[in-house]
C-alpha positions, 0 to 999 in steps of 0.5 A: 713691274718689280724691276721698276719698283726696285729702281724707284726704291733705289732712287728714293734711297739715294735721295737723302744722300744726294739732296743735301749736297747742292745747298752745301756747295752754295753755302761753301761759296758764300762762306768764303765771301763772309770770311773775306768780310771779317778779314776786311773789317780787321784790316780796315780797323788796323789801317784806321789806327795806323794811318787815319788820314789815309783811312778817311780817304777810303770812305767812298769804298763803303759809300759806293757799296751801300749805294749799290745795295740801296739801288735794289731796295725800291724794286725789291719792296715793290715786287714783294708787296705786289706779289704778296697782296696781288695773290691774296683774296681778302684785302682786309687781311692786308689792312689788319697786318698794317694796323697791327704793325703800326700799333706794335711799332708805337708801343716798342718805340715808347718802351725803347725811350723809357729804357733809355730814359732810365739808364741815362738818369742812372749813369749821368755820363755827361757830368764833368765835360767842358764845351768849347766854341768849336764844338758848339759850331760843330753841333749846329752844323748837324742840324739837317734841313732834310728833316720834315715836320709831321704834316710835311712828312705825311705829304712827302709819302705821296710821290710826284709821279708813279715812277719817281717813287723808284728813282728818288729812292724813298722807301715809303713812296715805294711802299705806297705805290706797291700797295696801290698796285697790289690792290689793283691787281687783286681786284683784277682777278684772273686778268691780273695774273699775267702781270703778277707772273711778270713781276715774279720774274722781275723779282728773281732778276733783282735778287740775282743782281743783289747776289752779284753785288754782295761779292763787293761786300769785302771792299765796302766793309774795308772802306767803311770801317777804316773811315770810321776808325780813322775819323774818330780816333782813340782819344774820342773813344776814351773821352766818351767811353762811358756814353758808348758803353752805356749805350751798347749795354742798353741796346744789348739788354733791350734786344736780348731781354725785351725782344727775346722775351717777347719772341719766346712768349709769343712765338715760342722761338729762341732769339739766339736761333733767329739771330744765328740765322741772320748772322750774315746780315748782322755782319754786313750791318756791323761792317757798313754801319748801315741797316739799309744794306741788309734790308733786301736780304731781310725780306728774302730771309723772312720769306724763306723762314716761313712768314707770308709775303704780305706780312714781310712786304708791309712789316719790314719796309714800314719798320725801317721808318717807324720801328727804330728802337736803337734810334729811340734809345740813342736820342734819349741817352744822347739828350740827357748826356748833352744836358748834363755836359752843359751843366743844365740837367733836365728834370723828368718833367722836362725830359718826357715832352722832349723825348715824345717830340723826338719820337715824332721828329724821327719819323720825319727824318726817315731815310736821311743820311746820318738820320740819328745825329741829324734827327737829334740835332733837328729835334733839339733845335725845334724843342730845346735850342740851348742843347744844340750847342752840345751835339758837337760833343758826340759827333766824334763817336756817332759812327760807332754809336750808329753801328749799335743803332743799326744793329738794334733797329735791324734786330727789332724789325726781324723780331717784329716780322715774326711776331706780327706773322704769329699774331696774324697767323701768317707764319708756318711754324713747322717751316720756321723750326726746320729753317732755324734747325738748318734743315732748309738752308737759305739759297745764297745764289738766288736769295729766293725759293725756286721750287714750285709748290714750296713746302713752306707755302702756307695753307690758305696763305694766298688761297687760290692766287698761287694756283692761278699764278702758276697757270698764267 
């Protein structure tokens, strides 16, 4: 017996030395991948400046990569929500999460609009510009027929069939179907556990495919950034530098001052630590100009961080349609910029109704390609048609502003997930600190926590559902 004890002690003593080795190997492999993304972005910028016509032709590389990511969004959202809701006992908890999330999104959208309003009225970036007939035509061409009025937008959330929610790539349709399936499995009790087990296996498959797709990120980043730089050109950047700089500074202040203060006061976390944890997702968004490219990874990382599946599954997909802080700031400043450039500056009494209208219009354009510019043009066409002529003034730099919009939207949804998890007590604070300290590294190979009985599982988070799921 002493011999066995000594052997066990020897094994236990060796565990701290050997345990960290596996994560380090996985981290090193993906480390090279994201170094390649940075190199690809630098090369893409160089190609865009040196050979702009050729660079524009590279756009399909970026579009193809983003489309590969988008095809994974619906199954990931479905699996995450079904597993989260189907294995909790109290349905009221899910309703509370949804209500708190929507209330928070509305308040933060109004805060973002207000900040953009103040900055836009201070800078007056559109003063002294001249509008040509060509720019007028360009502006009217941006009015998208895809943007829907509020009532039609609500009806569009209902899919034609159960399967079409996945085939049409509509996030909110997938969210609705997943909620119904999750509540149905919850009501089935033990009889639904085999189905949940099957969904869990599908989730692992989908995340493994996503990990494979990520190795194409350098190619997508190269094509996307080269096309952006090549199509915009240096002249457009110089002429609209005031608007761009003002917009970037406003987004920076909103993220690090407003969101940072909320995160510190409510959750006790440092916003820089959270963003360091999400650094690879920010790089991915910066290189593709699309926040959707990081949506699946945000879901996986928020779960790994210690936020419960129901909170992540509801907050993140809903936030991508309703919590668009960067888009709110963009529409505010762009509207004021256009009005000043046309020589028809708006009074505060005219600005507020227009911006509230754009707040509603942005929900109807969720998921529309180039939603920021399309929403702006469509909203102006409906509420103040005379300003549509000036939309052409910002077409040249919209893609550069799109990056700031996407980064701000992503940051807002990441912070929102942590805050809502804190308010609903669906977050493991100890695990959060361990993850942000680097003690529990994220598995880049599977994008999931494979260990049974994960130490980060919240006590009572799923109550008896997880035990039943493990037995199924």
